[in-house]
C-alpha positions as CSV (number, residue, x, y, z in Angstrom):
1,M,-12.7,8.3,5.9
2,R,-12.8,4.8,6.8
3,V,-14.9,2.1,5.5
4,D,-17.5,0.4,7.8
5,A,-19.4,-2.6,7.3
6,E,-22.7,-1.1,8.5
7,K,-22.8,1.9,6.0
8,A,-21.2,0.3,3.1
9,A,-22.2,-1.3,0.1
10,L,-20.0,-2.6,-2.7
11,L,-20.5,-1.1,-6.4
12,V,-18.7,-3.1,-9.1
13,V,-19.1,-1.3,-12.8
14,D,-18.9,-2.9,-15.9
15,V,-16.0,-5.3,-15.3
16,Q,-17.0,-6.9,-18.8
17,E,-15.8,-9.3,-21.5
18,A,-15.2,-6.4,-24.3
19,F,-12.6,-5.0,-21.7
20,R,-10.1,-7.6,-21.4
21,K,-8.1,-6.9,-24.5
22,G,-8.0,-3.1,-23.9
23,V,-7.2,-2.7,-20.5
24,P,-3.7,-3.0,-19.3
25,N,-4.7,-3.8,-15.4
26,F,-7.6,-5.8,-16.5
27,D,-6.1,-9.1,-14.8
28,Q,-6.0,-6.8,-11.8
29,V,-9.3,-5.1,-11.8
30,A,-10.7,-8.6,-12.3
31,H,-9.0,-10.0,-9.5
32,G,-9.6,-7.1,-7.1
33,S,-13.3,-6.6,-8.0
34,A,-13.8,-10.7,-7.2
35,V,-11.9,-10.3,-4.0
36,L,-14.2,-7.5,-3.1
37,V,-17.4,-9.4,-4.0
38,E,-16.3,-12.1,-1.5
39,A,-15.5,-10.0,1.0
40,A,-18.8,-8.0,0.4
41,R,-20.5,-11.3,0.9
42,E,-18.4,-12.6,4.0
43,V,-19.7,-9.2,6.3
44,G,-22.8,-9.0,4.5
45,L,-22.7,-5.8,2.5
46,P,-25.3,-4.9,-0.7
47,I,-23.5,-5.6,-3.6
48,L,-24.4,-3.7,-7.0
49,V,-23.3,-5.0,-10.2
50,T,-23.6,-3.2,-13.8
51,E,-23.0,-4.1,-16.5
52,Q,-22.9,-1.2,-19.7
53,Y,-24.4,-2.4,-22.7
54,P,-23.9,-5.7,-22.4
55,R,-25.1,-7.1,-25.9
56,G,-21.9,-5.1,-27.2
57,L,-19.7,-5.6,-24.5
58,G,-20.4,-8.8,-22.6
59,T,-21.4,-9.7,-19.1
60,T,-19.6,-9.7,-16.4
61,V,-16.7,-11.9,-16.4
62,P,-16.5,-15.4,-14.9
63,E,-13.8,-14.1,-12.8
64,V,-16.1,-11.9,-10.6
65,A,-19.6,-13.5,-11.7
66,E,-18.5,-16.5,-10.0
67,H,-18.3,-14.8,-6.5
68,L,-21.9,-13.8,-6.9
69,S,-24.8,-15.8,-5.7
70,E,-26.4,-17.8,-7.7
71,G,-28.9,-15.2,-9.6
72,H,-27.7,-12.0,-8.6
73,P,-29.2,-9.3,-10.3
74,R,-26.5,-7.6,-12.9
75,L,-28.1,-3.5,-13.6
76,E,-27.7,-3.3,-17.4
77,K,-27.7,0.0,-18.2
78,L,-26.7,2.6,-21.4
79,A,-26.1,5.6,-18.8
80,F,-22.6,6.2,-17.9
81,S,-23.3,6.7,-14.6
82,A,-24.2,3.4,-12.4
83,P,-27.1,5.4,-10.2
84,A,-29.0,6.2,-13.2
85,A,-29.5,2.1,-14.0
86,E,-33.1,1.0,-13.3
87,G,-33.1,-0.9,-9.9
88,F,-29.8,1.0,-8.5
89,D,-30.3,0.9,-4.8
90,L,-27.7,1.2,-2.1
91,A,-30.3,-0.2,0.4
92,G,-29.9,2.9,2.7
93,R,-26.2,2.8,2.9
94,A,-24.1,6.0,3.1
95,Q,-20.9,4.6,2.2
96,A,-20.3,3.0,-1.5
97,I,-17.0,1.1,-2.3
98,V,-16.4,1.5,-5.8
99,C,-14.3,-0.5,-8.3
100,G,-14.4,-1.6,-12.2
101,I,-14.3,0.0,-15.7
102,E,-13.2,2.7,-17.0
103,A,-12.0,5.0,-14.3
104,H,-12.4,8.4,-16.3
105,V,-16.1,7.3,-17.7
106,C,-18.5,5.0,-15.8
107,V,-16.8,4.8,-12.7
108,S,-16.0,8.8,-12.8
109,H,-19.6,9.3,-13.6
110,S,-21.0,6.9,-11.1
111,V,-18.6,8.8,-8.5
112,L,-19.5,11.7,-9.3
113,D,-23.4,11.2,-9.1
114,L,-23.0,9.3,-5.8
115,L,-20.8,12.3,-4.3
116,E,-23.7,14.6,-5.2
117,Q,-26.2,12.3,-3.7
118,G,-24.3,12.8,-0.1
119,V,-22.6,9.2,-0.4
120,E,-19.3,8.8,0.8
121,V,-17.6,7.3,-1.9
122,H,-14.4,4.9,-1.9
123,V,-12.7,4.4,-4.8
124,V,-10.7,1.3,-4.9
125,T,-7.8,2.1,-7.0
126,D,-5.9,-1.3,-7.7
127,A,-9.3,-2.4,-9.1
128,V,-9.8,-0.1,-10.8
129,G,-9.0,0.3,-15.3
130,S,-9.2,2.1,-18.3
131,R,-8.0,1.6,-21.9
132,A,-5.4,4.0,-21.5
133,P,-2.9,4.4,-18.2
134,E,-3.3,8.3,-18.4
135,N,-7.2,8.0,-18.6
136,R,-7.2,5.9,-15.4
137,E,-5.2,8.7,-13.7
138,L,-7.2,11.3,-14.8
139,G,-10.3,9.4,-13.6
140,L,-8.7,9.0,-9.9
141,R,-7.5,12.3,-9.8
142,K,-11.0,13.6,-10.5
143,A,-12.8,11.5,-8.2
144,E,-10.5,12.3,-5.4
145,R,-10.7,16.2,-6.0
146,A,-14.3,15.7,-6.0
147,G,-14.6,14.3,-2.7
148,A,-13.7,10.3,-3.1
149,V,-11.4,8.3,-0.7
150,L,-8.6,6.6,-2.6
151,T,-7.9,3.1,-1.2
152,S,-6.9,-0.3,-1.8
153,V,-8.3,-3.4,-1.7
154,E,-6.6,-4.7,1.3
155,T,-6.9,-1.3,2.8
156,V,-11.0,-1.8,2.4
157,L,-11.0,-5.5,3.7
158,F,-9.3,-4.7,6.8
159,E,-11.1,-1.8,7.5
160,L,-14.6,-3.8,7.1
161,V,-13.3,-6.0,9.7
162,R,-11.3,-3.8,12.1
163,E,-9.4,-6.4,14.1
164,A,-7.6,-9.8,13.9
165,G,-8.7,-12.6,15.4
166,T,-12.5,-12.8,14.5
167,P,-13.7,-15.6,11.8
168,E,-14.4,-12.9,9.0
169,F,-10.4,-11.8,9.7
170,K,-9.3,-15.1,9.0
171,R,-11.7,-15.3,6.0
172,L,-10.4,-12.2,4.2
173,Q,-6.7,-12.5,5.1
174,E,-7.2,-15.5,3.1
175,L,-8.2,-13.4,0.1
176,V,-4.9,-11.3,0.2
177,K,-2.6,-14.0,0.6
């Protein structure tokens, strides 16, 4: 039930421009997603980023995109589930750290499909949003009932490094200050 840097991949679901005005905790979701991307890069996790119908909803927001390596692919999708996107591949990882938008639609579909595939899923609650707070809560409760582990950005960071005093710990600690 703990994130393991050797087993995990990060999935950032649809943190796109069109949601900026409609998702009440959008800034928190974007910031948390950006921190998770930085942490994933620091410890060498595979990073998957999806965009739901980017022609209509826009691309991944700059707050997140600026932390991706140059030319990092974004998986365009029309299906609500990220695993249904062409090119989706956890690179053999058995855990998925999931953040993004919307908790009750694309995040939920992705979580449920990953669980059905036998992947251990960690949903980062302070980096997940929906347009309506009650839908966010519904999506999180449904994910947890289905078997996902609910967690936070800071919990994930410290589980990834496991101990203080390492260069990785010092870098990740800076992300939460």
